[in-house]
Structures are given as C-alpha cells and as structure tokens.
C-alpha positions as CSV (number, residue, x, y, z in Angstrom):
1,M,154.9,6.0,70.3
2,N,154.7,2.6,69.2
3,H,152.8,0.0,70.8
4,A,153.9,-3.5,70.2
5,R,151.2,-6.0,69.7
6,M,150.9,-9.0,71.7
7,A,152.3,-12.2,70.5
8,L,149.7,-15.6,70.6
9,S,150.4,-17.8,73.0
10,H,150.6,-21.7,72.4
11,A,147.2,-21.9,73.8
12,Q,145.4,-19.2,71.7
13,V,147.1,-20.6,68.4
14,R,146.3,-24.1,68.8
15,Q,142.3,-22.5,69.4
16,L,142.8,-21.1,66.5
17,M,144.3,-23.6,64.4
18,P,141.1,-25.1,63.2
19,G,139.9,-21.7,62.1
20,F,143.3,-21.4,60.2
21,I,143.1,-24.4,58.4
22,H,139.8,-24.0,57.0
23,G,141.1,-20.1,56.4
24,R,138.4,-18.9,58.5
25,L,140.2,-16.4,60.4
26,D,140.6,-12.4,59.6
27,S,143.8,-11.7,57.9
28,Q,145.2,-10.4,60.7
29,Q,144.5,-13.6,63.1
30,Q,145.8,-15.2,59.7
31,R,149.1,-13.5,59.6
32,E,149.8,-13.6,63.7
33,V,149.1,-17.6,63.3
34,Q,151.0,-18.0,60.4
35,E,154.3,-15.7,62.0
36,H,153.5,-18.1,65.3
37,I,154.1,-21.4,63.3
38,A,156.9,-19.9,60.8
39,S,158.8,-19.4,64.6
40,C,157.9,-22.2,66.5
41,A,158.1,-25.8,66.2
42,S,156.0,-27.4,68.1
43,C,153.2,-25.2,66.8
44,A,154.6,-26.2,63.2
45,R,154.0,-29.8,64.0
46,Q,151.0,-29.7,65.2
47,H,149.6,-27.3,62.3
48,R,151.4,-30.2,60.1
49,D,149.3,-33.1,61.6
50,D,146.0,-31.1,62.1
51,L,146.3,-30.5,58.3
52,Q,147.1,-33.9,57.6
53,L,144.3,-35.8,59.7
54,T,141.7,-32.9,58.2
55,E,143.0,-33.9,54.4
56,A,142.7,-37.5,55.3
57,F,139.3,-37.4,55.9
58,A,138.7,-35.1,52.6
59,P,136.6,-37.2,49.8
60,P,137.0,-35.7,45.8
61,P,135.3,-33.0,45.7
62,R,132.2,-32.6,43.6
63,D,131.8,-29.1,43.3
64,I,134.5,-27.0,42.8
65,E,133.1,-24.2,45.2
66,L,133.2,-26.2,48.0
67,L,137.2,-26.7,47.8
68,L,138.7,-25.5,51.0
69,T,141.5,-24.2,49.0
70,S,142.8,-22.5,46.4
71,S,145.9,-22.5,43.9
72,R,146.9,-19.3,46.0
73,R,146.6,-20.9,49.3
74,E,148.0,-24.1,47.9
75,H,151.4,-22.0,46.9
76,N,151.5,-20.8,50.6
77,R,150.8,-23.7,52.1
78,Q,154.1,-25.4,50.1
79,Q,155.6,-22.2,51.7
80,L,154.8,-22.7,55.4
81,F,156.1,-26.3,55.1
82,A,159.5,-25.1,53.5
83,M,160.0,-22.6,56.0
84,I,158.3,-25.8,59.4
85,D,161.0,-28.2,57.2
86,A,163.8,-25.6,57.9
87,L,162.7,-25.4,61.6
88,E,163.1,-28.9,62.1
89,P,167.1,-29.4,62.0
90,A,167.3,-26.2,64.6
91,A,164.7,-27.8,66.9
92,A,166.4,-31.1,67.0
93,A,169.6,-29.4,67.9
94,P,169.5,-29.4,71.5
95,A,168.9,-33.0,71.6
96,S,172.9,-32.9,71.6
97,A,173.6,-30.7,74.1
98,G,173.8,-33.6,76.9
99,P,172.9,-36.7,78.1
100,A,169.4,-35.2,79.4
101,S,168.1,-34.4,76.5
102,A,169.1,-37.0,74.7
103,T,166.6,-39.4,76.5
104,R,163.8,-36.6,76.4
105,P,160.8,-37.8,74.1
106,R,159.9,-35.4,70.7
107,R,157.0,-33.9,71.6
108,H,155.2,-34.6,68.7
109,S,155.6,-38.5,69.1
110,T,152.4,-37.7,71.7
111,W,150.0,-35.9,69.3
112,P,148.9,-39.5,67.6
113,L,148.4,-41.2,71.2
114,A,146.5,-37.8,72.5
115,L,144.5,-38.0,69.7
116,A,143.6,-41.4,69.3
117,A,142.7,-41.1,73.1
118,G,140.4,-37.9,72.7
119,L,138.6,-39.8,69.7
120,A,138.1,-42.7,72.3
121,A,136.5,-40.8,74.6
122,L,134.2,-39.5,72.0
123,S,133.3,-43.0,70.7
124,V,132.3,-43.8,74.1
125,G,129.2,-41.3,73.2
126,A,127.8,-43.2,70.3
127,T,125.3,-45.0,72.1
128,L,124.3,-41.8,74.0
129,F,124.0,-39.8,71.0
130,N,122.4,-42.2,68.8
131,S,119.5,-42.5,71.6
132,Q,119.2,-39.2,72.3
133,L,119.5,-37.5,68.9
134,D,118.6,-40.0,66.5
135,P,115.0,-40.6,66.6
136,H,115.0,-43.3,63.9
137,H,117.7,-45.0,66.1
138,G,117.9,-49.0,65.1
139,Y,117.8,-48.3,61.3
140,Q,120.8,-49.2,59.2
141,S,122.9,-46.3,58.3
142,Q,123.4,-48.0,54.7
143,S,119.5,-46.5,54.2
144,Y,121.1,-43.3,53.5
145,R,123.7,-44.2,51.5
146,T,122.3,-43.4,47.9
147,Q,119.7,-40.1,47.4
148,T,117.1,-42.8,46.1
149,A,116.8,-45.1,48.7
150,A,113.3,-45.3,50.3
151,L,113.4,-44.2,54.6
152,P,111.6,-47.1,56.4
153,G,107.7,-47.1,56.1
154,A,108.1,-44.6,53.2
155,T,107.2,-44.9,49.8
156,N,109.5,-43.4,46.6
157,Q,110.9,-41.1,49.6
158,A,114.8,-39.7,48.6
159,S,116.8,-40.3,51.8
160,P,117.7,-37.1,53.5
161,A,121.6,-36.0,52.3
162,S,124.4,-36.9,55.2
163,Y,127.1,-35.3,55.9
164,R,130.2,-36.6,57.8
165,V,131.8,-34.4,60.6
166,V,135.0,-34.7,62.5
167,F,135.8,-32.9,65.8
168,D,138.9,-31.8,67.0
169,A,139.8,-34.1,69.6
170,S,140.0,-32.0,72.6
171,T,136.3,-31.1,71.9
172,T,134.3,-32.5,75.2
173,L,131.3,-34.1,74.1
174,E,128.9,-32.2,75.9
175,S,129.8,-29.5,73.6
176,I,129.1,-31.3,70.7
177,Q,125.6,-32.9,71.4
178,A,125.0,-29.2,72.2
179,L,125.8,-28.1,68.8
180,L,124.3,-30.9,66.8
181,Q,121.2,-30.3,69.0
182,G,120.9,-26.8,68.0
183,M,121.2,-27.4,64.8
184,H,118.6,-30.4,64.9
185,A,121.0,-33.0,63.7
186,T,120.9,-36.5,63.8
187,V,123.3,-38.9,64.4
188,I,122.7,-42.0,61.7
189,D,126.4,-43.0,62.4
190,G,129.4,-43.1,64.1
191,P,131.6,-41.7,65.3
192,S,133.6,-44.7,63.6
193,A,137.5,-45.7,64.7
194,A,138.8,-42.6,63.2
195,G,135.9,-40.1,64.8
196,V,133.9,-39.5,61.9
197,Y,130.7,-38.7,62.6
198,T,127.8,-39.0,60.1
199,L,124.9,-36.8,60.4
200,V,121.4,-35.8,58.7
201,F,119.5,-32.2,59.0
202,P,116.0,-30.7,58.3
203,A,115.6,-31.2,54.9
204,D,114.5,-27.7,54.5
205,T,118.1,-26.6,55.5
206,P,120.4,-25.4,52.8
207,E,123.5,-27.2,52.1
208,A,125.3,-24.4,52.0
209,E,124.2,-23.0,55.1
210,L,124.5,-26.2,57.2
211,L,127.9,-26.4,56.0
212,G,129.1,-22.6,56.5
213,E,127.3,-23.3,60.1
214,L,129.7,-26.2,61.0
215,R,132.9,-25.0,59.5
216,A,132.5,-21.8,61.5
217,D,132.5,-23.8,64.6
218,P,136.2,-23.6,66.0
219,A,135.3,-27.6,67.5
220,V,134.8,-29.0,63.9
221,L,138.0,-29.7,61.7
222,F,136.3,-31.0,58.8
223,A,132.7,-31.2,57.4
224,E,131.4,-31.9,54.0
225,K,128.6,-33.2,52.3
226,S,128.5,-37.5,52.0
227,V,129.4,-38.7,48.5
228,H,126.7,-40.8,47.2
229,N,126.4,-43.4,44.6
230,D,123.1,-43.6,42.9
231,G,123.9,-45.6,39.9
C-alpha cells in the first residue's frame, strides 16, 4: 500500500526558506520546498523577496569557493522563476471575481513593511548588544576596516577579520544574542538601517568554520567575510 507523503505547510516552508536559499537542506527537503513554491503563489513571492534581500547584501566574492551558487543552481533558479512568473496571472485572476476581491490588498505588498518592522525591532537592541557583547564598546568601527590597522593601544597588530551578518526578520533579539554569545562574537557595528551586523570572532577560529556555523543556522539570511581595502 502506498503512503502519500504529507505536503509541507506554509509555516514549514517559511521556516525552511533560509536553508533552501543557501542550499543547506538535504535533497528531499530541497525538492519538497521547491515543489511547494512551484504551486503556491504567496510562498513563491516570499521566496523571491527573501532571495533578493539576500543577494542585495552580497559583496563581490573574493574567493570562488565561497560562492553560494553554482552554474547548475543558477539554471535551476531561473527555471523556478519562470514557474513563479507563470503563477502570477493565475494568482491575480480571482481579483476580478467580485467587488470584495477587488479591494483586497495583495499579500506580498505587506512583506516590505513587515521586514522594516522586524529590522526596526532589531535596531532597538543595538545598544544592548554593544554593551553586553563588545568588550571594546566605544571604539570606532573604522579601526576594523583594514587588516593592517592597529587596534587601540596595540603596536603593529593586525585587526581581526570582520564578518557581515543579516538575520531573518522574524528572529527574536534573545535568539540572536544567544547565537552570538555561543560563538563568542563581538558586535563592532550595527545593526545598520538595513539590519546588517558587523562582527568579529576569536582570532584562532578558522574562517570556513565560522561561515559554516553561521550559514547552518536557519535564523541567518546572509553571512560573509567583510571586504577589506588594504591598499
């Protein structure tokens, strides 16, 4: 007897979306999320908005091994966007069914407002983060802009590498604080108006390990080493 697999709910897809965007899900989850997006206009728009937000913060890559996409994944993404575009007219069709639907706002138009509200909530905790997690609170963040800049009170000491991180707008301040404390991270700047945190970590922690741990957390939309100008 065949047992039909339970389809993912909208809430489950939303929870898995960061992992789907960064390619961190296993093959079955990746396929299930993609199938849901291909048949659900609202989740498809949510995926597109999240993906555009993630890509907006991506700096030019310095190392090809750090790229989150591949030529094959880009091809698959373009195919998915084509399916999303095909869904848009079908999703808009019920708007002409009657006067009640004609006044109903489109769901995706509220997402930027929700994101802005979430980022504003994170901004409220900026002072708390700087005071609790940054032992050098008060130093100018420009001291971390180059790898050769000396830390205050140090001689010929290279600044630690910094990392830019964007959290999912639905992540609570307590969850972010717990993650950063667990990784012994220090907030040296942020969150910015766009919700970007600039962090430094213990110098003996390998870069690949840091990025791997950050990107493995579902609350992290984007994590990348900052681009330094050493010239």
